[in-house]
N, C-alpha and C positions, 0 to 999 in steps of 0.2 A: 549405258552399260559401264560398269566400273572400269577404269583404265587399268591396263596391265603394264607394269613397269619392269625394265631390265635392271641389271645389277647397278648401272650408273644413274638410275632414276629416270631415264628417258623413256617416253611412251614407246611401246612395242606394238607394231601394227598387227592386228589379228586377222585370221582368215575371214571372219564375219565382216570386217570392214572392207576387205578386198571384194567379197561377194556383192556387198551393197554398191560399191563403186562401179562394179562391172555389170550390175543388173542381173546377176545370176544367183543360183542357190550355193550355200556352202559346200554341198556335195559336189557341185560342178567345179568349184575352185579346187577342192581336194583331188578330183580326178585329173585336172590340169597339172597341178604341182606334183602329183605322183606319176604323171606321164602315162595315164590310161589311154588306150588307142581310140576308144569309141567317143570322141569329142570332136565336133566340127572345127575346122580351121578358124572360122569366123569367131566362134565362142572362145577358142584357145587364144586368139589374138586379143579379144577384149579382156580376158582375164590377165594375160601377160602384160598388157598395157597398164591395167590397174595396179598390178604388182610393182611395175617400175615406178609409177607415179607416187605410189604410197610408201615405197621403200620396204615392202614386205620381205621378210627373210624367213625361209622355211626352217623350222626346228627339225634338223635331220635326225638327231638323236631320238626325238619323240616319234618321228615317223618310223624309224627302224624299230623302236620299242613296240609301237602298235602292231606293226606287221609281224613281229615275233611273238606277240601276245605276252602280257605281264602275268596272267593268271589272277588278276584282280579286277573286281567290278565295283561300281559305285552304287550307293543307295542314298538318294536325297529325300529327306522327310522334313516336315515343318518343325518337329519338337520331339526330342527323345523322352521328355518328361510325361508326355501324354500316354496313357496306357495302350491305346490303339497302335500308335507308332512304335512304341517300345516293343510291344509284342510282335508287330510286323517285322521290325529290325532283327529280332531274335530268330524269328522263323526263316527269314531270307538268309541269315548267316548259316543257319543249320542246313538249309537246302543247298546253299552254294558249296558248303563243305563236302556234300555228298558227290558233287561234281568236280571236286578238286579246285575250287575257286575260293579266294579270300575276298572279303567285303570291306570297303571303306565307307563308313556311314557319315553323311554330311548333313547336320541339322541346319536348315535355312532360317529358323527363328522367325517364322511369319513375316519374312521380308521379301518384297518384290525383287529388290536388288539382289538379295541372296539367291533367290530362285533362278534369276538370269545368270548370275555369276557361275552357279554350279553347272549350267548348261555350256557356257562359252569361256570359262576361265581357264587359266594355264594348268589347273589340276587335272584336266582331262587327259593330259599326256601320261598320267600314272595309271589309267584304267583302260580296260578293253571295251567297256560298255557301261550303261547307266540305267538303273531302275529309278524312276522319277515320280514323286508324289507331290505336286504343287498345290497350294492353297491360295496364294495371292494372284497368280496369273489366271486368266480366264479365257473365254472363247475368242476374244479379240487378240490373243497373243499366240495364235497357232504358229505364226512364222517364227517364233522363238524356238520352236521344236526342230527347225531345220539345222541339223547337225551332221557332222561327217563321221559319226561313230554309232554303233548299235544303241538303240534307245527303246525302253519299254515303259510306257505311261501307266501309272496306277492311280486309281481314284476317279472322281467325277467332276473336276473342274473344267477340263477341256475334252472335247469330243472331235476327233478328226481321223480321216482314213490315211494320213500321212505317216503315222507311226504305229507300231504295235501297242495294243492297249488291253490291260486286264482291269475289269470293272467289277463292282459288287451290286447286289440287288437292293438298292436304296429305296426305290418306290415300293417294290414288292415287300421288302422287310417291314417298313413302316405301316404299310397297309395290313400286313399280317398281325402286327402288334396291336393296332387300333381295333381290328376286327375281333381279336381275342378278348380285349377288354369289354367290347359290346356283348360278346357271347357270355361273359361272366355276369352280365346284368347291369353294367355301367351304362348310364344315360347321359352323363355330362362329362365328356372326356376332353381334357385340355392337352395341348401340345406345347412343349417347352424347348426353345432353342431356335426358333424361326429367324431367319435373316431376311428382313423386308427388302423387297426389290431384287433379290437374287433369282436369276433365271436358270443357271446351271451351277451344280454343286451338290454336295451331300445334303445341306439344309433344304435346299429347294426341292430336291427329289424326295427327301423323307416327308417334307410337308405335303407334297403331292400325294404320297401314299396315304397319309392321314385323311386328306380330303376325299380321295376315292373311296376309302372304307366308310366314312360317314354317308356319302352319296348312295353307295350300294345298299347300306343298311336303312336308308330312308330317315336318317337322323338329321335334324335341322342344324345348320351351321351357326355357331355363336362366336362372333369375332372377339368376345371377352375371353374366350378360352384359348386364343392364339397368343402365346407369350414369346416375345422376342428376347434374344440374348446374342449379342455379338460374338462373345467367346463361349466356349463350352467347358469351362472349368467347374470344379465343385462349388467354389465360391459364387459363381454366376447362378447356379441352380438354387443355392440358398437365397440369394438376393431376389431373384425374380419370383420365386414361389412364395416368399414372405410378402412380397408386394401384392400378389394375387390374393392370397388368403386375408391380408389386411384390408383389401378392398371390399371384402364381404362376399367375393365369388369363391364358392367352395366346390370344386369338381369331385366326382366320385371316382375318377380315373385320370392318370397322366401318362402320356407318351412323351418321354424325354429323348431328345435326338441323339444322346450318347450316354454312356454309363456314368461319367463324371457328373454331368448334369443331373442325372437320376439320383445319385448319392446325395447331392446337395438338396434336391427336391425332397428326398426322404427326411433329411435332417430338419428342414423347415417344417414339414408336416408334423413331425414328432414334437418339435418345439412349441407347436400350437396345440399340443395335447390331443392330437388326432391319431387314430390307429391305422396302421398298414397291415393288411388290406381291408380291414373291417369298415373303415371310413373312407379311405382313398386307396385305390390300387395303383401301382407304379410299374411301368415297363421302361427298361433302357434299351440301348442299341450298342452293339459292339461285343457283348459277352466278354468283357475284360476279365482278367484273372481275379481281380478283387471283387467282382460282382457277387460271387457265391459266398463271400465272407462278411457281406453287409448284414445288418440285423433289422428286419428280416432279409434273407438272401433275395437278391434282385432277379426277377424274370427279365430276360433280355434277348435281343435278336443277335444270333451269331452269324456274322457276315461271311464266314468261310475263309478266314485269314490264312489258314494252312494251305488252302488250294491257291489263294492269290500268290502266296510266297513260292509254292512249288511251280506254278505255271509261269510266273514272271522270270524266275531264275532259269528255268529250262528253255524258255523262249529266247531270253537274252543269250544264253550259251549257243543255242542253235545259230542265231544271227552272227555271233562272233566267229563261229566255226564255218560260216557260209553254208550251213545246212537249212533246207526249206523245212519249216515246222509242220507242213502238211502237203501232201501230194495234190490236194485240191486247189492250192494257192497259185495264182498266176505269178510270174517273176517279181513284179513290183507290188503285188498285193500284200497289205498288212493284216495282222491278225487282230480280231476283236473278240474277246471272251468275257462273258458275264458269269461270275461265280454265284452259285445258289446260296441263299441264306436260310436260317431255320430259327425257330422259336424255342428257347430253352426256358421251361416254366419252373419257377422256384416259389418262394413263399410271399413275395410282395404283391401277388395277385390272387384273386379268388379262383375256384374252379368253375368251369362253364356251367351254365344253367340252361333251362329250356324256356327261359322268360323272354329271350329275344333270338330270333333266327336271322343270321347274316350270311 
């Protein structure tokens, strides 16, 4: 974890370090330093011993600020330049404003260190809670989510019952996209943007949806049609689609795992003097604002970002206010909600035919 320094440049001991030394959670340390009564004496002694040995000093002003609430929440995303995250940020800000909240957006720039710092760094004293969308952390990093403030997880990199979580229909969405191409008569559907070896995450889940659609339709799997791409930018779509077409493999349909990849794929197809959708149909994922202005306009999966923003902000506000989001929840139970996706049909795909039933 990046070191936190004081004004004189000396290392300031964090609550996380105290928790590690005492062998307890950050929440337990917070309960001890805030003098909550429901902590056993043995645990309290362990924490106080660690505080003394490490020289931890409680930031009293930060504690009082948090107790009084700042009216500010944080949103941590990988990149503001990606349309998906730019749109999510705009929607979160809009929903927060309705509830009288302001938002600090923190781009973590595809950095593991940045994603850890935003969870445990000193900037947390400025906010009442955090909406958190990681890409670099994974299932092995669940313990990083052990924080002493309200936290709502967004996305599909980590699944745990330790924090509230709003997810989207990645498997279902990609399955819907692939099935639609098969319904339009496509028989050779490529998938672009796969991350080899990934077990959890948007790429892995969307690839799973692609495979399920093929299996249910009885379409034989062809590994030549599985196109890897570490990043999901427009230039990556151009590069990998050029490589596929130059290899002599020409699919009649493409499922791109996000809209930026799809726009690059479309550019590569057109540069090879092939027509969309007459020769190759293309479907994207995310239904970004730009997708309808491509030529032809891009058919895409809408992941329900409006609902993601609305639910995550409302859930975080409930947690900040100490209000249970649902009467059905037990005191320590966390919320998990999956937002429904939908297919938005535009001109980059043909209309369904009766040539194939899926």
